[in-house]
DRENGU-325554 format. One record per residue (C-alpha): x, y, z; residue in three letters. Coordinates in steps of 0.02 Angstrom, whole numbers, plus 32768, in hexadecimal, padded with zeros to 4 digits. Example, Ala and Ser with C-alpha at 12.3 -4.5 7.8 and 13.67 -1.06 7.14 Angstrom:
82677F1F8186ala
82AC7FCB8165ser
END
This chain:
4974E9C1583Bmet
49D9E9D0579Athr
4A8AE9B5575Fser
4A6BE9F456AFthr
4AB0EAA55692pro
4A2DEB245675arg
4A3FEBDB563Fala
4A1AEC5056CDtrp
4A0AED0B56AFarg
4A76ED575739val
4ABEEE045745asn
4A92EE2B5691gly
4AE4ED925642ile
4ABCECD75628asp
4B1CEC5B5695leu
4B18EB9E5681ala
4AE3EB5B572Cval
4AC1EAAF5775ser
4A72EA8D581Dval
4A67E9EC5881gln
4A30E9BA592Cgly
49CCEA0859BAasp
4A00EA675A51gly
4A6DEB035A6Fpro
4AACEB4859CAleu
4B65EB33599Bval
4BA5EB905902val
4C40EB4458B0leu
4CA8EBC15849val
4D33EB8B57D4his
4DCBEBE95795gly
4E40EBEE56FDphe
4E3BEB935687pro
4DABEB2E56CAasp
4CF5EAFA56C5leu
4C6EEABF573Bala
4CABEA0E571Eile
4D40EA34578Fthr
4CCCEA135824trp
4C9AE96357EEarg
4CE7E917588Dhis
4C99E99A5902gln
4BE4E99E58C4val
4BB1E8E858F6pro
4C0AE8F8599Eala
4BB1E99B59C7leu
4B08E95C5990val
4B21E8C059FCala
4B4FE9315A8Eala
4AA7E9895A80gly
4ACCEA245A18phe
4A7FEA6D597Carg
4B0FEA885904val
4B19EB065876leu
4BA1EAFF57F1thr
4BB5EB73575Fleu
4C26EB9D56CDasp
4C62EC4956FEmet
4C4EECDA5688arg
4CC8ECC655FCgly
4CC6EC0A5601tyr
4C6EEB7355B9gly
4BB6EB87559Barg
4BABEC3055F3ser
4BACECDC55A5ala
4C57ED215572arg
4C4EEDDF5575pro
4CD3EE345508ala
4CF1EEC75579asp
4D86EEAE55EBarg
4D34EF0E567Cser
4CA7EE8E567Fala
4D20EE1756D8tyr
4D4DEE885768ala
4D3BEE2A580Dleu
4CB2EEA0584Darg
4C4BEE7757B1glu
4C6AEDBC57C2val
4C36EDC7587Aala
4B90EE0E5840arg
4B76ED7257D2asp
4B8DED03586Bleu
4B14ED6858D7val
4A9BED665846gly
4A97ECA8584Cleu
4A51ECB258FDleu
49C9ED2958C4glu
499CECB0583Ahis
4994EC2358B9glu
492EEC8E5930gly
49A4EC7859C3val
49F2ED035A2Bpro
4A9FECB85A44arg
4B0CEC265A0Fala
4BB3EBCF5A2Ehis
4C2FEC0159A7phe
4CBFEB8E5975val
4D3BEBCD58F1gly
4DD9EB94589Ehis
4E61EC03584Basp
4E03EC9A5801trp
4D67EC4D584Fgly
4DBBEC6458F7ala
4DE3ED1758CFala
4D2DED2F589Fser
4CE5ECE6593Dile
4D5AED4F59A9trp
4D14EDE6594Agln
4C63EDAB5978val
4C9AEDA95A2Egly
4CD6EE5E5A22ile
4C4BEEA559B6asp
4BB4EE3B59EAhis
4BCFEDF25A99pro
4B17EDE85AB6glu
4B0CED625A2Dala
4B93ECF35A79val
4B79EC655AF2ala
4C32EC315ADEser
4CC2EC405A64leu
4D3FEBBC5A2Dthr
4DCCEBEE59BDgly
4E3DEB705969leu
4EECEB97592Fser
4EDBEC565921val
4ED6ECB759C7pro
4E80ED5959F3his
4F07EDDE59EAval
4F0BEE935A1Fleu
4F32EF1A599Apro
4FEBEF1C596Eala
504CEFC1597Apro
505BEFC958BBala
4FF9EF845827pro
5008EEC65830pro
503DEEAD577Bval
50CBEF285795glu
5102EEC5582File
50F3EE1E57D6leu
5158EE5F5741arg
51E2EEA157B5ala
51EAEE00581Farg
51CAED78579Eleu
51F1EDC656F5gly
5199EDDE5650glu
5185ED255636asp
511CED0856D2phe
5074ECCC5693tyr
5008ED5256E6gln
5077EDD85695val
5070ED8055EBarg
4FB3ED7555F6phe
4F9DEE3455FAgln
4FAEEE53553Dglu
4F0AEE3454E1pro
4F15EDBE544Agly
4FC9ED83546Cval
4F9CED1154FDala
4F00ECCE54A6glu
4F66EC9D540Cala
4FE9EC475473ala
4F6FEBE554DFleu
4EFBEBB8544Dglu
4F85EB7A53D9arg
4F78EACE5428asp
4EE6EAC854A7val
4F0AEA1654DCglu
4FC0EA3C5508arg
4F93EAE2555Athr
4F18EA8F55D1leu
4F8BE9FC55F7ala
5017EA755621thr
4FACEAE35693ile
4F5EEA4D56EAphe
500DEA13570Earg
5038EABD5761asp
50BEEAD956DAarg
5099EB81568Dphe
5151EB935663glu
513CEB0855E2leu
50B0EB5E5581leu
5125EB9054F1asp
5190EAF654F5gly
519AEA755466pro
518DE9DA54D0gln
50EFE97254DEglu
5093E98A5583val
5011E90355B3pro
4F81E92C5627pro
4F9DE90056E0pro
4F6EE8555721asp
4EE8E89D5795trp
4E83E8D95701leu
4E1DE84F56ACpro
4E2CE84955EBpro
4D72E86855D2glu
4D75E9015644val
4E0FE94855F1phe
4DBCE92F5548ala
4D27E9955587glu
4D99EA2455B9tyr
4DF0EA1D5511val
4D4CEA2154B2ala
4D07EAB65512his
4DA7EB1F5503phe
4DBAEAF95449arg
4D0CEB425438his
4D1EEBD854ABthr
4DD5EC0054AAgly
4E28EC4C5544phe
4DFBED055530ala
4D75ED0555B7gly
4DE8ECBA563Agly
4E79ED2B5609leu
4E0EEDC75628arg
4E0BED9B56E0tyr
4EC7EDB156E3tyr
4EBAEE555683arg
4E57EE9E5712asn
4EDBEE795797ile
4F16EF3057A0asp
4E63EF755793asp
4E2EEF025823asn
4EBFEF465886trp
4E8FEFF85862arg
4DDDEFD65898his
4E16EF805937ala
4E83F0155963arg
4DE6F083596Dthr
4DA0F01459F9arg
4DCBF0405AAFpro
4DA3EF8D5AECasp
4DE5EEE85AA4his
4DB1EE755B34val
4D48EDDB5B0Bile
4CD5EDBF5BA0arg
4C81ED1D5B6Carg
4CC0EC705B9Dpro
4D49EC475B23ser
4DBBEBB65AF2leu
4E56EBC45A86phe
4E90EB1D5A41leu
4F25EAFB59D2thr
4F9CEA77599Bgly
504FEA6E59E1ser
5092EA6E592Eala
5025EAFA58EAasp
5097EB77588Cpro
501FEC0858B3val
5066EC045963ala
510EEC45591Dthr
50C2ECED58F1phe
5020ECFA5958met
501FECE55A15arg
4F84ECD05A7Fval
4F71ED585AFFasp
4F2AED095B9Ethr
4F28EDAC5C01ser
4E90EE0F5C3Bglu
4EB6EE885BB0arg
4E73EE095B35ala
4DFDED915B98phe
4D9EED895C3Dthr
4D7DECCC5C2Casp
4DFBEC6B5BC0leu
4E30EBB65BBFarg
4EBAEB745B52thr
4EE0EAC65B0Eala
4F6EEA825AA2val
4F5FE9DE5A43val
500AE9905A3Easp
504AE9675990gly
4FBDE9BB5931ala
4FDDEA4658B3gly
4F6FEAD05872his
4EDDEA5F583Etrp
4ECAEA2058F0val
4E0FE9F958E5his
4E2CE9875850gln
4ED1E93F588Dgln
4E9CE9185940ala
4DDCE91E593Fpro
4DC3E8B359DBasp
4E2EE9245A46ala
4DE2E9C159FDval
4D31E9805A12asn
4D50E9585ACAarg
4D94EA065AEFglu
4D0EEA615A8Cval
4C7AEA005AD5ile
4CBCEA125B86ala
4CCDEACF5B67his
4C1AEADB5B1Fleu
4BD5EA805BB3arg
4C2EEAED5C2Farg
4BF0EB875BD6ser
4B3DEB445BCCser
4B2EEB1E5C84ser
END
């Protein structure tokens, strides 16, 4: 058992991976702009509950490889990373828990590699069926050119804006206040983020920049085009969608609970929590996730 990140060669790239505990495997998958440390409240709870827990810096982040090609961050490619972790561990299937882009990634595993899935838990970002038009076009029409996912599409421009003041950028995003990214006012980190953890985030992103994470956003329309080629979008493994009642993602992404999207879905809402629900309300999230994993393991 180890908590020290090690480089695993997976799907042709090196990923920084840590593993703790014994029992059924749980893979924890972070989003933007994040690192494996985001799961610091979940790992000990899951290990104590009898699970083997794997965390990683996703491709583009932290100590993991950061391919320069935008297409390397397509969801179908990222899903291959996650399945490759199971092959490295020598197990046929795992429970996958993802937040933000990590949630989008684990839903993709459920679509592309259902045989590798014991269960799925998506935090904050739901599994959605393909829209009738390219998503960036829809976001631009509904929310304008200043909406962050639209602004993130132009290479170089978004990187320069986010990296101008890494500390302020991270504090703003962790406060769910993307609209303040260009503002002049000082933005402190949220109270739920300890100073030493925030300092670790800042140090990593000062070193790596944000280009890797931004490339996930620049595949939104390509992911949509790929999804449109599939006749079936139903996730057939036991699934949980968990979000905070104050998560701004709910204003532009709605969970589809119908049989068009899932055959076995539970949903949970943590009252008062925002987008970073697993850090803001870890006890509530841990209870829901562990109960779901135990149901799915029985």
